[in-house]
LUMSE-476166 format. One record per residue (C-alpha): x, y, z; residue in one letter. Coordinates in steps of 0.02 Angstrom, whole numbers, padded with zeros to 5 digits, always signed. Layout:
<pts>
XYZA;...
</pts>
This chain:
<pts>
+00000+00000+00000X;+00064+00174-00042X;+00124+00281+00105X;-00012+00410+00075X;-00147+00275+00085X;-00071+00212+00248X;-00083+00389+00316X;-00265+00398+00264X;-00304+00232+00349X;-00219+00295+00505X;-00319+00456+00498X;-00482+00359+00497X;-00431+00229+00628X;-00529+00320+00764X;-00689+00283+00667X;-00676+00098+00710X;-00713+00133+00893X;-00824+00288+00882X;-01011+00271+00854X;-01086+00384+00719X;-01189+00478+00847X;-01031+00514+00948X;-00937+00602+00808X;-00874+00773+00868X;-00803+00928+00782X;-00628+00866+00823X;-00667+00703+00735X;-00728+00799+00583X;-00567+00899+00570X;-00466+00741+00596X;-00559+00657+00454X;-00513+00799+00336X;-00333+00803+00398X;-00275+00653+00297X;-00109+00741+00278X;-00023+00703+00444X;+00152+00756+00393X;+00156+00934+00325X;+00246+00967+00163X;+00412+01057+00189X;+00451+01184+00053X;+00612+01138-00035X;+00611+00956+00018X;+00479+00897-00106X;+00537+00880-00285X;+00363+00845-00351X;+00185+00870-00291X;+00139+00749-00153X;-00009+00640-00199X;-00164+00678-00099X;-00080+00808+00011X;-00176+00974+00010X;-00030+01058+00101X;+00095+01021-00038X;+00108+01167-00159X;+00264+01108-00249X;+00263+01052-00431X;+00093+01123-00479X;+00164+01232-00619X;+00250+01369-00521X;+00425+01330-00585X;+00400+01421-00750X;+00366+01585-00658X;+00504+01582-00526X;+00662+01677-00568X;+00696+01788-00718X;+00598+01753-00879X;+00638+01799-01058X;+00495+01908-01119X;+00489+01812-01284X;+00418+01664-01188X;+00260+01766-01155X;+00204+01752-01337X;+00213+01639-01489X;+00201+01778-01618X;+00346+01796-01738X;+00419+01967-01768X;+00314+02039-01911X;+00468+02128-01976X;+00536+01957-02028X;+00401+01963-02163X;+00465+02131-02224X;+00566+02148-02384X;+00748+02184-02353X;+00831+02335-02434X;+00893+02308-02613X;+00820+02132-02620X;+00691+02047-02729X;+00518+01987-02679X;+00482+01799-02669X;+00327+01700-02718X;+00226+01582-02609X;+00226+01400-02662X;+00042+01351-02661X;+00078+01165-02650X;+00162+01112-02812X;+00177+01278-02905X;+00365+01302-02895X;+00374+01279-03084X;+00259+01430-03104X;+00357+01535-02980X;+00523+01507-03069X;+00457+01571-03235X;+00369+01719-03155X;+00536+01776-03084X;+00625+01749-03250X;+00491+01848-03343X;+00489+01985-03212X;+00676+02013-03233X;+00649+02032-03420X;+00636+02222-03415X;+00571+02238-03593X;+00428+02116-03559X;+00386+02202-03396X;+00382+02373-03479X;+00271+02309-03621X;+00147+02232-03499X;+00137+02395-03401X;+00083+02480-03564X;-00068+02364-03585X;-00235+02448-03550X;-00325+02386-03394X;-00504+02372-03330X;-00444+02442-03165X;-00538+02601-03207X;-00697+02510-03157X;-00631+02508-02979X;-00578+02689-02978X;-00679+02832-02904X;-00619+03001-02962X;-00431+03000-02949X;-00418+02855-02825X;-00468+02674-02805X;-00623+02636-02702X;-00564+02578-02531X;-00714+02468-02499X;-00677+02363-02653X;-00536+02240-02677X;-00456+02243-02849X;-00480+02083-02946X;-00387+02070-03113X;-00502+02014-03253X;-00376+01952-03383X;-00212+01857-03385X;-00121+02017-03433X;-00196+02109-03286X;-00145+01969-03168X;+00032+01977-03235X;+00033+02167-03224X;-00021+02163-03042X;+00103+02025-02997X;+00247+02119-03079X;+00199+02281-02991X;+00199+02191-02823X;+00364+02105-02862X;+00437+02275-02902X;+00374+02386-02761X;+00294+02278-02626X;+00354+02295-02446X;+00322+02110-02417X;+00461+01980-02418X;+00352+01870-02529X;+00182+01883-02612X;+00043+01763-02652X;+00017+01718-02837X;-00144+01620-02804X;-00250+01740-02909X;-00139+01712-03061X;-00135+01522-03036X;-00323+01514-03010X;-00355+01618-03166X;-00257+01490-03267X;-00355+01346-03187X;-00197+01257-03129X;-00203+01115-03002X;-00097+01175-02856X;-00072+00998-02793X;+00001+00925-02954X;+00181+00948-03012X;+00183+00993-03197X;+00321+01008-03326X;+00399+01181-03322X;+00448+01188-03506X;+00274+01137-03560X;+00199+01271-03449X;+00316+01403-03522X;+00275+01355-03701X;+00086+01356-03673X;+00086+01517-03573X;+00195+01609-03701X;+00073+01554-03836X;-00074+01615-03733X;+00012+01780-03693X;+00061+01809-03874X;-00117+01776-03931X;-00183+01898-03801X;-00058+02037-03840X;-00082+02019-04029X;-00245+02115-04011X;-00158+02271-03942X;-00134+02424-04052X;+00036+02472-03982X;+00168+02377-04084X;+00289+02379-03935X;+00158+02279-03840X;+00090+02176-03984X;+00260+02108-04038X;+00348+02093-03871X;+00336+01903-03858X;+00409+01875-04031X;+00544+02005-04003X;+00601+01930-03838X;+00569+01745-03855X;+00541+01695-04035X;+00672+01626-04154X;+00668+01544-04325X;+00750+01389-04395X;+00734+01299-04562X;+00709+01116-04608X;+00813+01088-04767X;+00776+00945-04885X;+00909+00905-05018X;+00868+00805-05174X;+00986+00658-05200X;+00976+00674-05390X;+00991+00859-05429X;+01051+00927-05263X;+00910+01056-05256X;+00865+01116-05081X;+00693+01154-05012X;+00671+01247-04849X;+00529+01244-04722X;+00539+01389-04602X;+00475+01363-04425X;+00468+01476-04272X;+00525+01420-04100X;+00519+01489-03923X;+00637+01360-03848X;+00759+01237-03922X;+00725+01064-03852X;+00899+00990-03854X;+00949+00809-03837X;+01090+00807-03710X;+01110+00619-03696X;+01283+00570-03756X;+01347+00751-03756X;+01454+00846-03634X;+01442+01023-03700X;+01293+01131-03743X;+01364+01174-03913X;+01367+00989-03957X;+01179+00979-03928X;+01114+01130-04022X;+01101+01048-04193X;+01010+00894-04131X;+00827+00902-04080X;+00730+00781-03972X;+00582+00695-04056X;+00425+00687-03938X;+00416+00505-03892X;+00262+00519-03787X;+00355+00510-03622X;+00486+00600-03521X;+00637+00536-03430X;+00760+00636-03327X;+00945+00620-03371X;+01064+00650-03226X;+01225+00667-03325X;+01328+00825-03317X;+01316+00950-03461X;+01429+01101-03483X;+01367+01273-03538X;+01449+01441-03559X;+01393+01611-03498X;+01421+01675-03677X;+01343+01581-03823X;+01395+01621-04002X;+01258+01564-04123X;+01340+01630-04281X;+01398+01456-04339X;+01216+01402-04342X;+01137+01547-04437X;+01119+01561-04624X;+01145+01748-04647X;+01311+01805-04577X;+01365+01979-04532X;+01251+02017-04387X;+01275+02004-04200X;+01227+01832-04139X;+01312+01827-03969X;+01198+01785-03823X;+01230+01797-03638X;+01159+01682-03505X;+01019+01767-03406X;+00934+01623-03312X;+00954+01439-03268X;+00800+01340-03218X;+00845+01193-03108X;+00747+01034-03072X;+00786+00942-02911X;+00728+00762-02904X;+00769+00595-02984X;+00604+00582-03079X;+00535+00691-03219X;+00363+00673-03141X;+00403+00748-02971X;+00530+00856-02883X;+00558+01042-02859X;+00602+01188-02973X;+00725+01327-02928X;+00783+01475-03036X;+00953+01558-03044X;+00919+01726-03126X;+01034+01869-03171X;+00980+02043-03122X;+00990+02142-03287X;+01019+02304-03193X;+01161+02254-03077X;+01225+02102-03169X;+01221+02000-03007X;+01148+01825-02992X;+01009+01776-02872X;+00933+01610-02823X;+00742+01612-02823X;+00668+01470-02718X;+00484+01516-02695X;+00478+01630-02541X;+00666+01626-02513X;+00785+01732-02618X;+00973+01727-02597X;+01111+01827-02681X;+01241+01716-02765X;+01420+01774-02754X;+01590+01704-02717X;+01586+01515-02693X;+01396+01518-02702X;+01402+01573-02884X;+01389+01399-02959X;+01251+01410-03087X;+01141+01258-03106X;+01210+01174-02950X;+01082+01119-02821X;+01092+00970-02705X;+00976+00832-02763X;+00903+00782-02595X;+00807+00636-02668X;+00963+00546-02733X;+01095+00464-02621X;+01263+00550-02629X;+01354+00386-02665X;+01272+00368-02835X;+01317+00543-02892X;+01451+00555-03025X;+01598+00670-02999X;+01576+00847-03066X;+01696+00886-03210X;+01809+01038-03198X;+01742+01197-03277X;+01843+01341-03347X;+01812+01523-03315X;+01646+01582-03385X;+01579+01404-03401X;+01472+01299-03286X;+01428+01113-03269X;+01262+01049-03204X;+01169+00886-03191X;+01007+00970-03136X;+00994+01117-03256X;+00826+01101-03343X;+00816+01256-03451X;+00943+01387-03500X;+00885+01562-03545X;+01000+01667-03656X;+00967+01843-03715X;+01046+01937-03859X;+01199+02034-03806X;+01191+02218-03852X;+01311+02363-03831X;+01171+02471-03764X;+01147+02478-03578X;+00978+02408-03523X;+00843+02527-03472X;+00856+02528-03283X;+00699+02629-03252X;+00542+02528-03279X;+00408+02640-03206X;+00255+02559-03128X;+00096+02640-03197X;+00003+02753-03077X;-00151+02642-03061X;-00043+02489-03023X;+00064+02586-02900X;-00095+02640-02812X;-00144+02457-02794X;+00030+02415-02729X;+00020+02559-02605X;-00147+02493-02544X;-00071+02320-02519X;+00079+02395-02432X;-00039+02489-02316X;-00127+02327-02272X;+00042+02248-02238X;+00096+02392-02126X;-00070+02382-02031X;-00041+02196-02008X;+00135+02227-01943X;+00070+02355-01819X;-00068+02237-01764X;+00054+02092-01740X;+00175+02203-01645X;+00033+02264-01533X;-00021+02086-01500X;+00158+02042-01454X;+00165+02190-01337X;-00001+02147-01256X;+00055+01967-01229X;+00219+02026-01154X;+00131+02151-01040X;+00006+02019-00985X;+00146+01894-00955X;+00246+02017-00852X;+00093+02059-00748X;+00058+01873-00721X;+00241+01848-00675X;+00232+01981-00541X;+00066+01912-00479X;+00132+01736-00462X;+00293+01792-00377X;+00190+01891-00252X;+00051+01766-00218X;+00145+01601-00225X;+00245+01651-00071X;+00081+01686+00021X;-00010+01528-00035X;+00038+01410+00108X;-00082+01413+00256X;-00005+01404+00429X;-00098+01441+00589X;-00196+01579+00503X;-00371+01549+00432X;-00369+01447+00273X;-00479+01394+00127X;-00482+01252+00001X;-00462+01284-00186X;-00469+01159-00328X;-00297+01097-00379X;-00354+01096-00562X;-00394+01282-00552X;-00225+01321-00471X;-00136+01227-00611X;-00233+01324-00742X;-00193+01487-00651X;-00009+01443-00668X;-00027+01389-00850X;+00031+01531-00961X;-00051+01459-01117X;-00232+01472-01056X;-00327+01623-00988X;-00377+01606-00806X;-00562+01571-00781X;-00669+01595-00623X;-00638+01471-00481X;-00754+01321-00490X;-00760+01209-00336X;-00926+01123-00376X;-00843+00960-00427X;-00776+00941-00250X;-00942+00960-00160X;-01039+00819-00081X;-01227+00795-00092X;-01244+00914+00057X;-01157+01055-00042X;-01005+01046+00071X;-00827+00989+00044X;-00827+00802+00015X;-00696+00716+00125X;-00649+00601-00018X;-00613+00750-00132X;-00486+00828-00016X;-00347+00745-00116X;-00384+00853-00268X;-00393+01014-00166X;-00259+01129-00099X;-00263+01219+00068X;-00213+01401+00044X;-00209+01553+00156X;-00363+01661+00173X;-00257+01809+00112X;-00220+01723-00054X;-00400+01663-00069X;-00467+01841-00048X;-00357+01901-00191X;-00404+01756-00304X;-00591+01780-00282X;-00580+01969-00300X;-00484+01954-00464X;-00562+01801-00544X;-00727+01770-00453X;-00812+01601-00445X;-00846+01488-00297X;-00913+01424-00184X;-00785+01474-00054X;-00735+01325+00053X;-00680+01379+00228X;-00661+01269+00382X;-00851+01280+00400X;-00869+01186+00234X;-00813+01024+00315X;-00961+00904+00303X;-01015+00817+00464X;-01145+00709+00375X;-01014+00633+00259X;-00895+00600+00404X;-01034+00515+00502X;-01076+00408+00351X;-00893+00361+00329X;-00885+00316+00513X;-01039+00206+00492X;-00966+00118+00341X;-00799+00081+00424X;-00883+00012+00579X;-00998-00098+00476X;-00851-00167+00377X;-00770-00221+00540X;-00934-00294+00607X;-00982-00385+00447X;-00910-00555+00494X;-00992-00555+00665X;-01158-00497+00596X;-01151-00632+00462X;-01144-00766+00597X;-01282-00679+00696X;-01399-00670+00546X;-01369-00854+00503X;-01417-00904+00680X;-01571-00793+00676X;-01626-00872+00512X;-01634-01040+00598X;-01765-00978+00721X;-01947-00993+00666X;-02043-00831+00645X;-02191-00813+00762X;-02349-00713+00726X;-02342-00562+00612X;-02171-00500+00671X;-02077-00563+00518X;-02019-00480+00357X;-02013-00546+00179X;-01838-00561+00106X;-01789-00627-00065X;-01704-00797-00060X;-01575-00739-00186X;-01536-00586-00080X;-01516-00694+00075X;-01393-00808-00013X;-01281-00664-00067X;-01313-00529+00064X;-01138-00537+00137X;-01057-00511-00034X;-01181-00374-00078X;-01146-00285+00086X;-00957-00296+00062X;-00968-00230-00115X;-01081-00088-00061X;-00966-00040+00082X;-00814-00050-00030X;-00903+00060-00156X;-00943+00190-00025X;-00768+00183+00045X;-00677+00166-00120X;-00688+00343-00187X;-00551+00406-00071X;-00433+00262-00112X;-00463+00286-00299X;-00429+00472-00294X;-00274+00452-00185X;-00211+00311-00294X;-00210+00425-00446X;-00098+00571-00484X;-00152+00730-00398X;-00290+00815-00494X;-00328+00675-00616X;-00507+00616-00641X;-00592+00462-00709X;-00635+00456-00893X;-00813+00519-00918X;-00859+00379-01036X;-00791+00248-00915X;-00887+00321-00768X;-01048+00323-00870X;-01025+00141-00918X;-00992+00093-00737X;-01148+00185-00678X;-01252+00102-00814X;-01192-00072-00761X;-01226-00033-00579X;-01403+00025-00618X;-01439-00137-00710X;-01388-00244-00559X;-01521-00283-00429X;-01493-00216-00255X;-01534-00307-00094X;-01715-00370-00082X;-01759-00302-00254X;-01773-00481-00316X;-01948-00493-00241X;-02010-00332-00321X;-02142-00352-00456X;-02143-00241-00612X;-02260-00123-00520X;-02140-00099-00374X;-02243-00204-00253X;-02218-00373-00169X;-02211-00512-00298X;-02346-00647-00293X;-02227-00796-00303X;-02193-00861-00127X;-02060-00980-00193X;-01943-00833-00220X;-01952-00763-00041X;-01952-00814+00142X;-01997-00739+00310X;-01858-00684+00427X;-01871-00624+00607X;-01879-00443+00657X;-01705-00456+00735X;-01630-00528+00575X;-01710-00391+00469X;-01643-00258+00588X;-01466-00323+00563X;-01487-00330+00374X;-01560-00156+00370X;-01402-00084+00448X;-01310-00133+00288X;-01453-00098+00168X;-01550+00052+00239X;-01631+00088+00070X;-01688-00089+00036X;-01877-00113+00004X;-01965-00169+00163X;-02109-00294+00163X;-02185-00344+00332X;-02265-00516+00340X;-02439-00440+00338X;-02402-00347+00175X;-02517-00402+00034X;-02449-00453-00135X;-02470-00339-00287X;-02655-00333-00336X;-02614-00294-00518X;-02502-00446-00530X;-02639-00555-00457X;-02761-00495-00590X;-02633-00521-00728X;-02591-00693-00662X;-02772-00743-00662X;-02797-00674-00838X;-02638-00760-00895X;-02696-00927-00829X;-02862-00906-00918X;-02774-00857-01079X;-02656-01006-01069X;-02802-01123-01046X;-02892-01043-01193X;-02738-01055-01303X;-02714-01238-01260X;-02895-01274-01303X;-02882-01181-01472X;-02719-01267-01515X;-02787-01439-01474X;-02944-01408-01578X;-02846-01347-01730X;-02718-01486-01716X;-02858-01615-01714X;-02947-01531-01861X;-02789-01518-01969X;-02681-01670-01926X;-02599-01683-02097X;-02553-01499-02103X;-02474-01511-01930X;-02371-01668-01961X;-02340-01635-02147X;-02397-01810-02190X;-02483-01858-02352X;-02457-01685-02422X;-02506-01660-02607X;-02368-01624-02734X;-02382-01529-02899X;-02243-01627-02982X;-02337-01787-02942X;-02520-01732-02949X;-02636-01847-02846X;-02759-01947-02949X;-02906-01929-02829X;-02929-01740-02849X;-02929-01610-02987X;-02918-01459-02873X;-02782-01407-02747X;-02777-01250-02641X;-02625-01145-02596X;-02576-01051-02438X;-02410-00965-02398X;-02280-01072-02311X;-02257-00930-02187X;-02435-00957-02123X;-02403-01143-02101X;-02242-01114-02002X;-02320-00983-01887X;-02471-01095-01856X;-02361-01244-01811X;-02263-01137-01687X;-02424-01093-01598X;-02491-01271-01597X;-02328-01339-01525X;-02311-01206-01388X;-02481-01122-01364X;-02431-01040-01199X;-02285-00948-01277X;-02363-00892-01441X;-02521-00802-01490X;-02652-00895-01596X;-02645-00873-01785X;-02809-00795-01838X;-02792-00767-02026X;-02718-00837-02185X;-02621-00701-02275X;-02614-00754-02457X;-02590-00576-02518X;-02402-00604-02505X;-02416-00726-02650X;-02508-00601-02762X;-02452-00446-02855X;-02529-00272-02827X;-02651-00309-02969X;-02713-00466-02881X;-02627-00586-03002X;-02526-00739-02953X;-02337-00712-02946X;-02287-00893-02984X;-02301-01007-03133X;-02350-01189-03119X;-02173-01238-03169X;-02090-01125-03038X;-02204-01192-02901X;-02137-01365-02934X;-01955-01306-02921X;-01877-01147-02853X;-02037-01072-02779X;-02096-01232-02696X;-02023-01173-02529X;-02138-01021-02528X;-02305-01112-02542X;-02399-01254-02458X;-02528-01362-02552X;-02694-01398-02466X;-02820-01537-02497X;-02999-01478-02532X;-03060-01555-02369X;-02925-01465-02271X;-02967-01304-02360X;-03146-01311-02299X;-03083-01331-02121X;-02958-01187-02142X;-03098-01072-02200X;-03195-01114-02040X;-03048-01089-01922X;-02962-00937-02001X;-03001-00777-02093X;-02942-00800-02274X;-02901-00642-02372X;-02880-00723-02544X;-02923-00894-02613X;-02789-00970-02725X;-02819-01135-02812X;-02752-01237-02957X;-02867-01343-03066X;-02813-01488-03176X;-02903-01505-03344X;-02890-01650-03465X;-02889-01590-03648X;-02955-01709-03785X;-03117-01795-03844X;-03099-01982-03813X;-02919-02011-03766X;-02850-01864-03668X;-02684-01816-03745X;-02636-01664-03640X;-02658-01599-03463X;-02677-01415-03424X;-02666-01324-03257X;-02765-01167-03227X;-02735-01053-03078X;-02862-00938-02995X;-02817-00797-02993X;-02720-00803-03155X;-02535-00768-03175X;-02484-00584-03196X;-02346-00589-03330X;-02283-00411-03302X;-02263-00430-03115X;-02187-00602-03136X;-02056-00528-03252X;-02023-00388-03127X;-01999-00517-02989X;-01870-00610-03092X;-01777-00447-03128X;-01778-00403-02944X;-01709-00575-02901X;-01568-00546-03026X;-01533-00375-02949X;-01530-00453-02777X;-01398-00574-02837X;-01290-00427-02891X;-01311-00324-02733X;-01217-00399-02588X;-01101-00342-02452X;-01000-00501-02422X;-00980-00648-02540X;-00855-00776-02601X;-00790-00759-02779X;-00676-00892-02855X;-00531-00856-02973X;-00466-00994-03088X;-00304-00972-03181X;-00305-01038-03359X;-00142-01112-03425X;-00144-01186-03601X;-00335-01179-03598X;-00337-01282-03437X;-00401-01216-03272X;-00276-01214-03130X;-00326-01172-02952X;-00201-01089-02837X;-00206-01183-02673X;-00136-01040-02571X;-00276-00921-02619X;-00425-01019-02685X;-00553-00882-02655X;-00576-00699-02621X;-00700-00631-02496X;-00766-00474-02576X;-00900-00343-02567X;-00982-00265-02717X;-01121-00163-02786X;-01154-00031-02654X;-01106+00149-02684X;-00931+00204-02635X;-01000+00292-02480X;-01093+00137-02423X;-00939+00031-02452X;-00834+00135-02335X;-00965+00131-02198X;-01005-00053-02214X;-00828-00122-02208X;-00727-00144-02048X;-00561-00055-02033X;-00427-00126-02146X;-00547-00222-02260X;-00546-00175-02443X;-00621-00232-02606X;-00514-00355-02703X;-00408-00283-02840X;-00275-00334-02964X;-00145-00333-02826X;-00235-00469-02726X;-00240-00577-02880X;-00057-00535-02911X;-00009-00601-02739X;-00118-00756-02760X;-00055-00807-02933X;+00108-00708-02952X;+00038-00617-03103X;+00072-00430-03120X;-00083-00319-03145X;-00039-00269-03322X;-00022-00454-03370X;-00194-00503-03304X;-00339-00543-03421X;-00499-00577-03323X;-00661-00643-03395X;-00826-00721-03340X;-00940-00819-03455X;-00835-00762-03603X;-00851-00577-03558X;-00688-00481-03532X;-00680-00385-03367X;-00586-00227-03413X;-00683-00084-03331X;-00585-00032-03176X;-00725+00083-03116X;-00868-00044-03127X;-00933-00142-02977X;-00939-00330-02973X;-01128-00323-02982X;-01134-00220-03141X;-01009-00340-03220X;-01126-00485-03184X;-01015-00562-03050X;-01134-00641-02926X;-01090-00738-02766X;-01001-00904-02798X;-00954-00847-02973X;-00794-00910-03055X;-00681-00781-03139X;-00555-00847-03264X;-00379-00775-03261X;-00265-00788-03411X;-00091-00715-03394X;+00005-00631-03534X;+00179-00692-03571X;+00309-00599-03467X;+00414-00463-03547X;+00591-00527-03578X;+00679-00360-03562X;+00641-00309-03384X;+00762-00164-03396X;+00640-00079-03515X;+00495-00103-03394X;+00505+00077-03331X;+00491+00147-03506X;+00347+00029-03548X;+00251+00080-03394X;+00277+00265-03434X;+00212+00242-03611X;+00061+00148-03544X;+00019+00291-03426X;-00037+00442-03529X;-00014+00610-03447X;-00157+00730-03417X;-00036+00877-03422X;-00126+01045-03432X;-00288+00968-03496X;-00437+01066-03431X;-00338+01223-03386X;-00346+01397-03458X;-00182+01366-03547X;-00271+01259-03677X;-00420+01373-03698X;-00599+01319-03664X;
</pts>
């Protein structure tokens, strides 16, 4: 036993010798003083369990001593979100939009493109009022050009460290959760932008895409006979170069990659120069064809279908290089100036090939995805790209919002710090005054004190209601989750936070202490009283001095008393056995109370349903007055029935009526059994497949009626009599018969029962018949009958019969659990896999129903289950049933005609010999959606 529990037992030891009526005020205070050894400050390293005097380890440690003011808040410095001086603005990655962000930065740093876009007319005038923009309206760009204008203006003059491009991405209809190909995005967007700008009147705007991004190459065809050449000119925005097998960019320029229908990333190093001379590749010499590197788009990741895009872009104004990685922008200089070099985090370093040496002005990269060169000119670039007034006004509005947000965040930080400092001073002042010595004291909930010391939650009013007993005083068993504090500290707490009720020394509950005293005394007396009661039960009861007690209660009264006393005395032990302040789970306590309510208490076994004395004397016996007095000490709330108490009058009436009903039921059952002996024993029953010769007419009733009637006849006291024959279940809504003569001899024979004419007459006398159904046999022919016909009354309803058959077929296809067999066919022979002969599956419900119906972890069968059973890969599986190929992955088993116990045939394709090419084969077999459905492909 834990030391604290031993202390508690010692504190209550006086109760073993003190009668409840002798309990004094000193006893009451002793009962509440379960802490006999006071807690010494500094000695305890943690909070003592069940000791209201111990105020160590309740959360005060975070407030003692000096505290860094940053611990009073969790708000980051808003200035960290501010754009640094002479730096660029980043772009938020919306999930998988890094490929968009890289191109936006490249295009933004193309000063000619930016200037041309600023010259485009805008619908922003709709949002303007006089000379300013309406403050109550948020500007929403209407076209792609306007989105790009607004983005560029923010990238140029925003005060934010990064901006959100979600409006632009949403306008294009891009899926933010899907990684797309950057080059494909660039090509499609340039085409869309060129088409949009082609409608502008200003030639500097209309032709900007072609001027900045468009080139021209020629396909030359030479005749083998005459040597004549024919040229086909074609425009390009990017050169898609094949780098496989090449080490230098110049080696790749003349070779173009055919579109094979799939992509594959090559991780070999390729060298490229900062200066690219294209004169050897142009037809007309004499011009300037030297280009300088302005951007490198980098793809990190081992697969072409996933990864991350980063851009290294040269500032055309300063000539310095920057790395653009979504929100983060870093200047590249010194050792950091390695263009196209980014660690590939997805690939182990051991497999990386060694980087070749690069000369001055050249770079080598294995992750460079796209190189952007611009024509080198002697003219200095225009360093002043002015943001139009209406766009600058929008940027200023956004900057104002940002500044307001910064001020708001800073104010919130300040308020949190001020509140934390005030709380710090309060705790330092009050915690020293919390302990209660000889001065007046009060009890406060430990849970509230812990929350008061918790910096993360605001302090609520004090709530001591959970610690009150049924007399609205402090429960002695709840003292372990309370803390005794000085009256001085309590006055401050209640004045600042309110709440209650206040629990002073007067809140100690005498009634609960007296009850505890009674319980402890009874537990010690139980063995002696058990012997006394047993002796008293041997004495015969004289006169009317006895009391009725249930026999079951008498057999188990000692155990019931012990459990009841343990239950009353167990709350304190449970609370002290737990960590200070912890409580039972609410759901667990509800379940325990529910189980306790369902159990019968002492002497409740002789209660009738009406709460009176039951009429069965076999379940009870008389005990003497002395024996009842002893029992009543342990069960004061038990129902009391003196010997002169009459039994329940309602039960007597019901018993008498029940006996009469049972006799009536037996009489009815015997009469019907005698009248219909063949129907009861199922002997000599007529059969349609072997029609009896001695009758031309047979009657039909539902088999359900026969079964219910037999149940009653066998056990008439337990069942109600059957009063009617319900043949409507065998008829359709139009009153026609639902079964054919042929079906009644086979599959539907279990639904009907055939009746002889003589039996039918008796059935009509004994029961109410809703519909008469009969079948008549007719011999067809003049002299020698050659054919027999069977006519039913009422006649068959063909439409409803057909509907019934369709419903039966639907029922076969709608199931939640069933067994489906899969046979593997090898050389046109069926082979069964012993290790997985069947699959337990569920089918035709909707997807929502499937998820609700299945237990956790259970799934529909798929190609993978069959793969594990037969070692056949999904793409090699050919499944069929009844000659029909099963190829629809979205269909349910029911719609495919796969009913329970069906057999699916599996035929495997021959394996592919070249497994090294498997990756390419799988990529070809998986067509890409790409930008299908987005604004890049129109509507």
